[in-house]
C-alpha positions in Angstrom: -18.9 -7.2 -4.6 -15.2 -7.4 -3.6 -14.0 -5.1 -0.8 -10.4 -4.5 0.2 -9.8 -4.3 3.9 -6.7 -2.5 5.1 -5.0 -2.7 8.4 -1.7 -1.9 10.1 -1.7 1.8 10.4 -1.4 3.9 13.5 0.6 6.5 15.4 4.3 5.6 15.4 7.6 7.3 16.1 10.2 7.9 13.5 12.5 5.0 12.8 11.5 1.4 13.0 9.2 -0.6 10.8 5.5 -0.7 10.0 3.6 -3.2 7.9 0.4 -2.4 6.2 -1.9 -5.1 4.9 -4.7 -5.1 2.4 -6.9 -8.2 2.0 -9.6 -8.9 -0.5 -12.9 -10.0 1.0 -13.3 -12.7 -1.6 -11.2 -14.4 -4.2 -10.2 -11.8 -6.8 -10.2 -14.5 -9.5 -8.1 -12.7 -11.9 -4.7 -11.4 -12.9 -4.0 -8.0 -11.7 -1.5 -5.5 -10.3 -1.5 -4.1 -6.8 -0.5 -0.6 -5.7 -0.4 1.6 -2.7 -1.3 5.3 -2.9 -1.2 8.2 -0.4 -2.2 11.8 -0.6 0.4 14.3 -2.0 0.6 18.0 -2.3 -1.3 19.3 -5.3 -2.4 15.7 -6.1 -5.4 13.8 -4.9 -3.2 10.7 -4.4 0.1 9.6 -5.6 1.2 6.0 -6.2 4.1 5.2 -4.0 4.5 1.5 -4.9 3.3 -1.0 -7.5 3.8 -4.7 -8.0 2.9 -6.0 -11.4 1.8 -9.4 -12.5 5.4 -10.6 -12.8 6.0 -9.5 -9.2 8.2 -6.6 -10.3 8.0 -3.8 -7.9 8.4 -0.1 -8.6 8.5 2.8 -6.2 8.6 6.6 -6.3 12.0 8.0 -5.5 11.3 9.3 -2.0 10.4 5.8 -0.7 12.9 3.6 -2.5 15.0 1.4 -0.3 12.6 2.0 2.6 9.3 0.7 1.3 8.7 -2.9 0.1 5.5 -4.0 -1.6 4.7 -7.7 -1.8 1.6 -9.8 -2.6 0.2 -12.9 -1.0 0.8 -16.2 -2.8 -2.8 -16.5 -3.6 -2.9 -13.0 -5.0 -5.7 -11.8 -2.8 -3.7 -9.5 -0.5 -0.9 -7.0 -0.7 1.4 -5.7 1.9 3.6 -2.6 2.3 6.6 -2.7 4.6 7.8 0.7 5.7 11.2 0.8 7.2 13.1 3.7 8.8 9.8 5.6 9.2 9.9 9.3 8.6 7.5 12.1 9.4 6.9 12.6 5.7 5.4 9.1 5.5 2.4 10.4 7.4 -0.8 10.1 5.5 -3.7 7.8 4.6 -2.5 4.8 2.6 -4.8 3.3 0.1 -4.4 0.0 -1.6 -5.6 -0.6 -5.1 -6.1 -3.7 -7.1 -5.8 -3.1 -10.9 -7.5 -5.8 -12.8 -10.5 -6.2 -15.0 -11.9 -3.5 -12.6 -10.1 -1.2 -10.3 -10.8 -1.7 -6.6 -9.7 0.7 -3.8 -9.3 0.0 -0.2 -10.9 2.3 2.4 -7.5 3.6 3.6 -5.5 3.3 6.7 -4.0 6.2 8.6 -0.3 6.3 9.2 1.0 9.0 11.5 4.8 9.2 12.1 5.5 11.7 14.8 7.9 12.0 17.7 
């Protein structure tokens, strides 16, 4: 069974950058998309970024120009660069692989606070 292991979260101050990582425990052996989600008011989770099989990235409006999603060359990891951190970025960030099956990471806590 494939697991996604996330890292990179923590308690940080506003401003600056943070990079989250999500690595598959084994070769995913397939074509898929990657996404990052976080909790949102009145939603269980909202998708903040997605990178598709053509490496086209899409973002929700509130994180555009601050978040950058990218994938590893071997396709077995995804990253989320958060620039100019804001307090509203606080939350648990979950990665998700969308392929023949959907696989979720366990989440990594990001707390942005002065």
